[in-house]
C-alpha positions in Angstrom: 35.1 -277.9 5.8 35.9 -275.9 3.7 36.1 -276.9 0.3 39.2 -274.9 -0.6 42.7 -275.8 0.3 45.8 -274.1 1.0 49.0 -275.6 -1.3 52.2 -276.6 0.6 54.3 -276.6 -1.7 57.8 -275.1 -1.7 57.8 -271.6 -3.1 61.6 -271.2 -4.3 61.7 -273.4 -7.0 64.0 -272.8 -10.2 60.2 -270.9 -12.1 60.3 -268.7 -9.0 63.9 -267.6 -8.9 64.2 -267.1 -12.2 60.6 -265.2 -12.5 62.0 -263.3 -9.5 64.9 -262.4 -11.8 62.8 -260.5 -14.4 60.8 -258.7 -11.4 64.3 -257.3 -10.1 66.0 -256.3 -13.4 62.1 -254.3 -13.9 61.8 -252.5 -10.4 65.2 -251.7 -11.6 64.3 -250.4 -14.5 61.2 -248.3 -12.9 63.6 -246.3 -10.4 65.0 -245.3 -13.5 61.5 -244.4 -15.5 60.6 -242.5 -12.5 64.1 -240.3 -11.8 64.2 -240.3 -15.3 61.4 -239.4 -16.9 59.8 -242.1 -19.3 62.0 -240.6 -22.5 64.8 -242.4 -21.0 62.5 -246.4 -21.0 60.9 -246.5 -23.4 59.7 -245.3 -27.3 56.4 -242.6 -26.7 55.6 -239.6 -28.5 53.5 -236.8 -29.1 51.9 -239.3 -32.0 51.7 -242.1 -29.5 51.0 -241.2 -26.2 50.4 -244.9 -24.9 52.7 -247.8 -25.3 52.7 -251.8 -24.5 52.4 -250.0 -20.8 48.8 -248.6 -21.1 47.6 -251.3 -24.2 48.9 -254.7 -22.4 48.5 -253.7 -18.5 45.1 -252.1 -19.0 43.2 -253.2 -22.0 44.6 -256.4 -22.1 45.0 -257.5 -18.9 42.0 -256.6 -17.4 39.9 -258.5 -19.9 42.2 -261.8 -18.9 41.4 -261.0 -15.6 37.5 -260.8 -16.1 37.2 -264.6 -14.9 36.2 -263.4 -11.3 33.7 -261.0 -13.4 32.4 -263.7 -15.8 31.9 -266.3 -13.0 30.2 -264.0 -11.0 28.0 -262.4 -13.8 27.0 -266.7 -14.3 27.1 -267.6 -10.5 25.0 -264.6 -8.7 23.3 -263.1 -12.0 22.5 -266.0 -13.8 22.4 -268.4 -10.1 24.2 -271.1 -11.7 26.6 -272.7 -8.2 28.0 -275.2 -10.0 30.8 -273.4 -11.1 30.7 -271.2 -7.2 33.6 -273.6 -6.3 36.3 -271.4 -9.1 35.6 -268.4 -7.8 38.2 -267.9 -5.4 41.2 -268.6 -7.3 38.8 -266.3 -10.1 38.4 -263.9 -7.7 42.8 -264.0 -6.9 43.5 -263.7 -10.8 41.2 -261.1 -10.9 42.4 -258.9 -8.0 46.4 -260.1 -9.1 45.0 -258.7 -13.0 43.4 -255.4 -12.0 45.9 -254.5 -9.7 48.0 -255.3 -12.5 46.1 -252.5 -14.7 46.3 -250.4 -11.6 50.0 -249.9 -11.8 50.3 -250.1 -15.2 48.3 -246.8 -15.7 50.4 -245.0 -12.4 53.3 -246.2 -14.6 52.2 -244.1 -17.4 51.9 -241.0 -16.2 53.4 -238.3 -17.3 53.7 -236.8 -14.0 52.9 -239.4 -12.1 52.9 -237.3 -8.6 49.7 -235.5 -9.7 47.8 -239.0 -9.4 45.6 -237.8 -6.8 43.7 -235.2 -8.8 41.7 -238.1 -10.5 40.1 -238.0 -6.8 39.2 -234.2 -7.0 36.1 -232.7 -8.5 37.3 -229.5 -9.0 40.2 -230.9 -11.4 38.7 -233.8 -13.2 36.8 -233.5 -17.0 33.1 -235.0 -15.6 32.8 -236.4 -19.2 36.5 -238.0 -19.9 36.4 -241.4 -20.3 39.6 -242.2 -19.2 38.7 -241.4 -16.2 35.6 -243.1 -15.7 38.2 -246.1 -17.0 40.7 -244.7 -13.6 38.2 -244.4 -10.9 36.5 -247.8 -12.0 39.6 -249.7 -12.0 40.5 -247.8 -8.7 37.5 -248.9 -6.9 37.3 -252.5 -8.6 40.7 -253.3 -7.3 39.1 -252.0 -3.5 36.3 -254.2 -4.6 38.3 -257.2 -5.6 40.1 -257.0 -2.0 37.2 -257.5 0.0 35.9 -260.1 -1.6 38.8 -261.7 -1.7 38.8 -260.8 2.4 36.8 -264.0 3.9 40.1 -266.6 2.2 42.4 -264.6 4.6 39.7 -264.6 7.2 39.1 -268.8 6.9 43.1 -269.1 6.7 43.0 -267.3 10.6 40.1 -268.9 11.6 38.2 -265.4 12.4 34.6 -266.7 12.1 33.4 -263.6 14.1 34.6 -261.4 11.0 33.7 -263.7 8.6 29.7 -264.0 9.7 30.5 -260.2 9.5 31.9 -259.9 6.3 29.4 -262.2 4.8 26.4 -259.7 6.1 27.1 -257.3 3.8 28.9 -258.6 0.7 26.5 -258.9 -1.3 26.4 -255.1 -1.8 30.5 -255.5 -3.1 29.1 -258.7 -5.2 26.5 -256.2 -6.8 29.5 -253.5 -7.3 32.2 -256.3 -8.9 28.9 -257.0 -11.7 28.5 -253.2 -12.0 32.0 -251.6 -12.1 34.3 -253.8 -14.9 31.2 -253.6 -16.3 31.4 -249.8 -16.7 35.0 -250.0 -17.3 34.8 -252.8 -20.2 32.4 -250.7 -22.2 34.3 -247.8 -21.9 37.4 -249.0 -23.5 35.3 -249.3 -26.6 33.7 -246.0 -25.8 38.0 -245.0 -25.8 37.7 -246.3 -29.5 34.9 -243.8 -30.6 36.7 -241.3 -28.9 39.8 -241.8 -31.2 38.1 -241.4 -34.1 39.3 -241.8 -37.8 42.9 -242.7 -35.8 41.1 -246.2 -35.3 41.5 -248.4 -38.3 38.1 -248.1 -40.2 38.0 -252.2 -39.2 37.6 -251.9 -35.9 35.9 -248.5 -35.7 32.1 -249.8 -34.7 31.0 -246.7 -33.7 28.2 -247.2 -31.0 29.1 -251.2 -31.0 32.3 -250.7 -29.8 31.5 -250.4 -26.4 29.1 -253.9 -27.0 32.0 -255.9 -28.3 34.2 -254.4 -25.8 32.1 -256.6 -23.3 31.7 -259.4 -25.0 35.9 -259.6 -26.1 36.4 -259.6 -21.8 33.4 -262.2 -20.9 35.2 -263.9 -23.5 38.7 -263.9 -22.3 37.7 -263.5 -18.7 36.1 -267.1 -19.4 39.0 -268.3 -21.3 41.4 -266.9 -18.5 39.3 -269.1 -15.9 40.2 -272.9 -17.9 44.0 -271.7 -18.7 44.5 -270.9 -15.4 42.8 -274.2 -13.8 44.7 -276.4 -16.2 47.8 -274.9 -15.9 47.4 -275.0 -12.6 46.2 -278.8 -12.6 49.5 -279.4 -14.0 51.8 -276.9 -12.4 50.8 -278.2 -9.0 50.6 -281.9 -10.2 47.0 -281.8 -8.9 43.9 -283.8 -10.1 42.2 -281.6 -13.5 38.8 -279.8 -13.3 38.0 -280.5 -16.4 33.6 -281.2 -15.1 33.5 -277.9 -14.0 35.4 -276.1 -17.3 33.3 -277.9 -20.3 30.3 -275.7 -19.5 32.1 -272.3 -19.3 33.9 -273.6 -23.1 29.7 -274.0 -23.8 29.3 -270.7 -22.8 32.7 -269.7 -24.3 31.2 -270.6 -28.3 27.8 -268.8 -27.8 29.5 -265.1 -26.6 32.5 -265.7 -30.0 29.4 -266.1 -31.9 27.9 -263.5 -30.9 30.9 -261.2 -30.8 31.5 -262.4 -34.6 27.7 -261.6 -35.3 28.1 -258.1 -34.4 31.3 -257.5 -35.5 30.3 -258.7 -39.1 26.8 -257.3 -39.8 28.7 -254.0 -38.6 31.1 -253.9 -40.9 28.5 -255.0 -43.7 26.4 -252.8 -43.0 28.7 -249.9 -42.8 30.3 -250.4 -46.2 33.3 -251.9 -44.8 33.4 -255.6 -46.2 36.1 -254.8 -48.9 38.6 -253.2 -46.6 39.0 -257.7 -44.9 40.5 -258.5 -48.8 42.7 -255.6 -49.1 45.4 -257.3 -47.7 47.4 -254.4 -46.4 48.3 -254.6 -42.3 45.0 -253.9 -41.0 43.3 -256.3 -43.7 46.2 -259.3 -42.7 45.6 -259.0 -38.7 41.9 -258.7 -39.3 42.1 -262.6 -41.0 44.9 -264.0 -38.6 42.5 -262.2 -35.6 39.2 -263.6 -36.9 41.0 -267.2 -37.9 41.8 -266.7 -33.8 38.2 -266.9 -32.8 36.5 -269.2 -35.4 39.1 -272.2 -35.0 38.9 -272.5 -30.7 34.7 -272.5 -32.2 35.2 -275.7 -33.8 37.0 -276.8 -30.9 34.6 -276.7 -28.7 31.2 -276.8 -29.7 31.9 -280.6 -29.7 30.8 -281.7 -26.5 33.0 -284.8 -27.0 36.4 -282.7 -27.2 35.5 -280.0 -24.4 34.9 -282.5 -22.6 39.0 -283.3 -23.5 40.9 -281.6 -21.0 44.0 -281.0 -22.8 41.8 -279.6 -26.5 39.6 -277.6 -23.9 43.2 -275.9 -22.7 44.0 -275.1 -26.0 40.9 -273.7 -26.7 41.3 -271.0 -24.0 44.5 -269.8 -24.8 44.5 -269.6 -28.8 40.6 -267.3 -27.1 42.8 -265.6 -25.2 45.6 -264.3 -27.6 42.3 -263.9 -30.1 41.0 -261.1 -27.5 44.2 -259.6 -27.0 45.2 -259.8 -30.4 41.7 -258.3 -30.8 42.4 -255.5 -28.6 46.4 -255.1 -29.6 45.3 -254.6 -33.4 42.8 -251.3 -32.3 45.1 -249.7 -29.9 48.6 -250.5 -31.1 49.0 -252.3 -34.1 46.8 -250.7 -36.7 46.5 -247.0 -35.4 47.2 -244.4 -36.7 48.0 -241.1 -35.5 49.2 -239.5 -39.0 52.8 -238.6 -40.8 55.7 -238.5 -39.1 54.9 -240.8 -36.5 55.9 -244.5 -36.1 55.7 -246.9 -32.4 58.0 -249.9 -31.4 58.1 -250.3 -27.8 61.7 -249.5 -26.8 63.9 -252.8 -24.6 63.4 -251.4 -21.7 59.5 -250.8 -22.1 59.0 -254.5 -22.8 61.6 -255.7 -20.2 59.3 -253.6 -17.7 56.2 -255.8 -18.9 57.6 -259.2 -18.4 59.0 -258.2 -15.1 55.6 -256.8 -14.1 53.7 -259.8 -15.1 56.4 -262.3 -13.5 55.9 -260.3 -9.9 52.3 -260.9 -10.7 52.5 -264.7 -11.3 55.1 -264.6 -8.1 52.4 -262.9 -6.1 49.9 -265.9 -7.5 52.5 -268.3 -6.5 52.9 -267.5 -3.1 49.0 -266.8 -2.4 47.7 -270.1 -3.7 50.6 -271.7 -1.7 49.5 -270.3 1.6 46.1 -269.7 1.4 43.0 -271.8 1.3 42.5 -270.9 -2.5 41.7 -274.4 -5.0 39.6 -276.2 -5.1 40.1 -279.4 -3.0 40.6 -282.4 -5.5 38.4 -284.7 -3.6 35.0 -282.4 -4.1 
């Protein structure tokens, strides 16, 4: 018997319909974007060629979607099988999150009809960091779809195809670990490529890819705890806290490593004084650091880690800390030079909210139709 269960719950609930209204609004505005151009719905400019779509969908959203990546490393690389029951839900959220990132990249292309050029070797710059990110995201979405396929086959009792897929699945699991490692580290390389435009407190040069990977692991594990805890409340299920406690302990170690690398780099490069300059960069850095440190104090205690409510709030705070770290680096403290300013237009905000709403709707549809969540007795 499978350790996972189909949630046969009503789908068309009031919250689902509200999400649908946001999603429909986004679709209408996207039609305006595709037929009238980016200028009709965004405040982007030559100084700010990307805004909230790229920063949330690709930079932040894909880190939230690293739960499948983080658990795959834990289960398959470190051979910690006790977290395996959480893999299906993590892979689903990763698939939806990375699909959202890919959609965001397409929406943000000025000449979106030329998107296929990234797959033509004679049309691309092989030295471009953006090319690696784009190809890795595209390939990883396909890999996640294949990793999710056993769930679909189980649903339709296609046992013969399940056996055939199981024989080659290890190859896609390995790709599923390699591709996000490449793409998340390349997001750090983006900051290196942008040079002086990035605030000195977020410009750590050679160590930027390492910080990007560490923050992705932190946000991915935190997202697994967040999704599981919220699902237990929303679907009125028994909490999976006993399995999540260990993830909280892993987050502590990763966060300490992240903060040590970051502060040592700042100290060695003589930027320590910028932390107390009390300008916008200084203020955002202090807020962001406090949001990283607070969950560590919660999760470092075994008793507090075992408290489902505290574990949930710590994970939520860690997700927000990671998101703020990336927003600060890529957008809030980004300085393209004098004469430029950016704040997202209302259609940009509504499209972002609507796309997230559609992602949540897809998640609700799938978990109520396919065996995703762990059986409560298991």
